[in-house]
C-alpha positions in Angstrom: 70.6 26.5 -58.4 67.7 27.4 -56.3 67.0 30.7 -58.2 67.4 28.8 -61.5 64.8 26.3 -60.4 62.4 29.0 -59.4 62.9 30.8 -62.8 62.3 27.5 -64.6 59.0 27.0 -62.8 57.9 30.5 -63.7 59.0 30.1 -67.4 57.2 26.7 -67.5 54.0 28.3 -66.4 54.3 31.1 -69.0 55.1 28.6 -71.8 52.3 26.3 -70.8 49.8 29.2 -70.9 50.9 30.2 -74.3 51.1 26.6 -75.6 47.6 26.0 -74.4 46.3 28.7 -76.7 46.5 31.8 -74.6 49.0 34.5 -74.1 51.2 35.5 -71.2 48.7 38.1 -70.0 46.3 35.2 -69.1 48.4 34.3 -66.0 49.3 37.8 -64.9 46.6 39.3 -62.6 47.5 42.1 -60.3 44.5 41.8 -57.9 45.4 38.1 -57.4 49.1 39.0 -56.7 48.0 41.6 -54.2 45.6 39.1 -52.5 48.6 36.7 -52.0 51.6 39.1 -51.3 50.0 41.6 -48.9 48.8 39.0 -46.4 52.2 37.2 -46.6 53.9 40.5 -45.8 51.5 40.9 -42.9 52.5 37.5 -41.6 56.1 38.5 -41.7 55.3 41.7 -39.9 53.2 40.0 -37.3 55.9 37.4 -36.5 58.7 39.9 -36.8 60.5 37.4 -39.0 62.0 39.6 -41.8 65.5 39.0 -40.6 64.9 35.2 -40.5 63.4 35.3 -43.9 66.3 37.4 -45.3 69.0 35.2 -43.7 67.2 32.0 -44.8 66.9 33.2 -48.4 70.6 34.4 -48.3 71.6 30.9 -47.1 69.6 29.3 -49.9 70.8 31.5 -52.8 74.4 31.8 -51.6 75.6 28.4 -50.7 78.8 29.7 -49.0 76.8 32.0 -46.7 77.3 31.2 -43.1 74.2 30.8 -41.0 73.9 29.5 -37.4 72.0 26.3 -36.7 69.5 28.1 -34.6 68.8 30.7 -37.4 68.6 27.8 -40.0 66.0 26.0 -37.8 64.0 29.2 -37.4 64.1 29.7 -41.2 62.9 26.2 -41.8 60.0 26.8 -39.4 59.3 30.2 -41.0 59.2 28.7 -44.6 56.9 25.9 -43.4 54.6 28.4 -41.7 54.6 30.6 -44.9 53.7 27.6 -46.9 50.7 26.9 -44.7 49.7 30.6 -44.6 49.9 30.8 -48.4 47.6 27.8 -48.8 45.1 29.5 -46.4 45.4 32.9 -48.1 44.9 31.2 -51.5 41.7 29.6 -50.4 40.5 32.9 -48.9 41.3 34.7 -52.1 39.4 32.1 -54.1 36.4 32.5 -51.8 36.6 36.3 -52.1 36.5 36.1 -55.8 33.6 33.7 -55.7 31.7 36.1 -53.5 32.5 38.9 -56.0 30.9 36.7 -58.7 27.8 36.2 -56.6 27.5 39.9 -55.8 27.9 40.8 -59.5 25.1 38.5 -60.6 22.8 41.2 -62.1 21.1 39.6 -65.1 19.5 42.9 -66.1 23.0 44.4 -66.7 24.3 43.6 -70.2 27.9 43.9 -68.9 27.4 41.4 -66.1 29.0 38.6 -68.0 32.2 40.6 -68.3 32.5 41.1 -64.6 31.7 37.4 -64.0 34.5 36.4 -66.4 37.1 38.6 -64.8 36.1 37.4 -61.3 36.4 33.8 -62.3 39.8 34.5 -63.8 41.0 36.2 -60.6 39.4 33.4 -58.5 41.5 30.8 -60.4 44.7 32.7 -60.7 44.9 33.4 -56.9 45.3 29.7 -55.9 47.7 29.3 -58.8 50.0 32.0 -57.5 49.7 30.5 -54.0 50.5 27.0 -55.1 53.4 28.3 -57.2 54.9 30.0 -54.2 54.4 26.9 -52.1 55.8 24.4 -54.7 58.5 26.6 -56.2 59.7 28.7 -53.3 58.7 27.8 -49.8 58.9 24.0 -49.8 62.2 23.8 -51.8 63.6 26.4 -49.4 62.8 24.0 -46.5 64.4 21.1 -48.4 67.6 23.1 -49.2 68.0 24.5 -45.7 67.6 21.0 -44.1 69.9 19.5 -46.7 72.7 22.0 -46.0 72.4 21.4 -42.3 73.8 17.9 -42.6 
């Protein structure tokens, strides 16, 4: 059910973007994805928590999977930390994109408006990706792990 919920959130975002007059390519931005994913992988490397992440996700996706209480508690803490880190990374990505806008303000260049538009789009999609990860993956993971502990 967890995976189904995550897929529903992603599909809802896609449908809303198309429904509001755009297309699916409006919400797909590779630089924004990289700004979010690479630092999160760095957090997992720095904390040496890939095993905990894997076991936590396995326990969420496969309800019959056995996981010790200690590992479950570590996974809850890890997903909470990833949630907070994602919020900080999203804010940093937004600021990076705003700085790119300011650096590209060259009014003598006729293509300046194109670079400003793409930087604004990246600046807004970066927090959207971060918030989607928090709301659709990390916090529900915490809820499911705590619920299955009882």
